[in-house]
C-alpha positions as CSV (number, residue, x, y, z in Angstrom):
1,X,-45.6,-26.9,-25.8
2,X,-45.9,-29.0,-22.7
3,X,-43.0,-31.3,-21.7
4,X,-43.6,-34.9,-21.2
5,X,-42.5,-36.8,-18.1
6,X,-39.7,-38.4,-20.1
7,X,-38.3,-35.0,-21.2
8,X,-38.3,-33.8,-17.6
9,X,-36.5,-37.0,-16.5
10,X,-34.0,-36.6,-19.2
11,X,-33.2,-33.0,-18.1
12,X,-32.9,-34.0,-14.5
13,X,-30.4,-36.8,-15.5
14,X,-28.5,-34.4,-17.8
15,X,-28.1,-31.7,-15.1
16,X,-27.5,-34.0,-12.1
17,X,-24.6,-32.7,-10.0
18,X,-21.5,-34.8,-10.2
19,X,-20.5,-35.0,-6.5
20,X,-17.5,-37.1,-7.1
21,X,-16.2,-34.7,-9.7
22,X,-16.9,-31.7,-7.4
23,X,-15.0,-33.5,-4.6
24,X,-12.0,-34.2,-6.8
25,X,-11.9,-30.6,-8.1
26,X,-12.1,-29.3,-4.5
27,X,-9.3,-31.6,-3.5
28,X,-7.1,-30.4,-6.4
29,X,-7.9,-26.8,-5.5
30,X,-6.6,-27.5,-2.0
31,X,-3.4,-29.0,-3.3
32,X,-2.9,-26.1,-5.7
33,X,-3.4,-23.6,-3.0
34,X,-0.9,-25.4,-0.7
35,X,1.7,-25.7,-3.4
36,X,1.3,-22.1,-4.5
37,X,1.7,-20.8,-1.0
38,X,4.8,-23.0,-0.5
39,X,6.4,-21.6,-3.6
40,X,5.6,-18.1,-2.6
41,X,7.3,-18.6,0.7
42,X,10.3,-20.3,-0.9
43,X,10.8,-17.4,-3.4
44,X,10.3,-14.9,-0.6
45,X,13.0,-16.7,1.4
46,X,15.3,-16.7,-1.6
47,X,14.8,-13.0,-2.1
48,X,15.6,-12.3,1.6
49,X,18.7,-14.5,1.5
50,X,19.9,-12.9,-1.7
51,X,19.6,-9.5,-0.1
52,X,21.6,-10.7,2.9
53,X,24.3,-12.2,0.7
54,X,24.5,-9.0,-1.3
55,X,25.1,-7.0,1.9
56,X,27.6,-9.3,3.5
57,X,29.6,-11.2,0.9
58,X,32.0,-9.6,-1.5
59,X,31.4,-6.1,-0.4
60,X,34.7,-5.2,-1.9
61,X,33.7,-6.4,-5.4
62,X,32.1,-3.5,-7.3
63,X,33.0,-4.4,-10.8
64,X,30.2,-3.8,-13.4
65,X,29.7,-7.6,-14.1
66,X,29.1,-8.4,-10.4
67,X,26.8,-5.5,-9.9
68,X,24.8,-6.4,-13.1
69,X,24.6,-10.1,-12.1
70,X,23.3,-9.2,-8.6
71,X,20.7,-6.7,-10.1
72,X,19.6,-9.3,-12.7
73,X,19.2,-12.0,-10.0
74,X,17.2,-9.6,-7.8
75,X,15.0,-8.6,-10.7
76,X,14.4,-12.2,-11.7
77,X,13.5,-13.2,-8.2
78,X,11.1,-10.3,-7.9
79,X,9.5,-11.3,-11.2
80,X,9.1,-14.9,-10.2
81,X,7.5,-13.8,-7.0
82,X,5.0,-11.6,-8.8
83,X,4.1,-14.5,-11.1
84,X,3.4,-16.8,-8.2
85,X,1.4,-14.1,-6.5
86,X,-0.8,-13.7,-9.5
87,X,-1.2,-17.5,-9.7
88,X,-2.1,-17.5,-6.0
89,X,-4.8,-14.8,-6.6
90,X,-6.2,-16.9,-9.5
91,X,-6.3,-20.0,-7.3
92,X,-8.2,-18.0,-4.6
93,X,-10.7,-16.8,-7.2
94,X,-11.1,-20.4,-8.4
95,X,-11.7,-21.5,-4.9
96,X,-14.5,-19.0,-4.4
97,X,-16.1,-20.0,-7.7
98,X,-15.9,-23.6,-6.6
99,X,-17.5,-22.8,-3.3
100,X,-20.3,-21.0,-5.1
101,X,-20.9,-24.1,-7.3
102,X,-21.0,-26.3,-4.2
103,X,-23.4,-23.9,-2.4
104,X,-25.8,-24.0,-5.5
105,X,-25.8,-27.8,-5.5
């Protein structure tokens, strides 16, 4: 079966790259990457500050409630950090996919 010129034109219109959409996606990816990296640095700073505070402040307090609270806070900060690390890895992967799409166009 041979395609007519109208069918070929319809396919070209249907699969025409949306450059404005690609530009908007690329712009959003940049913002996501910047935000993710900023959050990672903030959580990293919070973890470091928490460690400093644990070593300096209230060294005399060793009751089980204080120890548990400090351990829980440390664990929660580490968990949040790992969540944002995985988000950042996904953003990097998306950025590479986006670059592949742009290269194909």
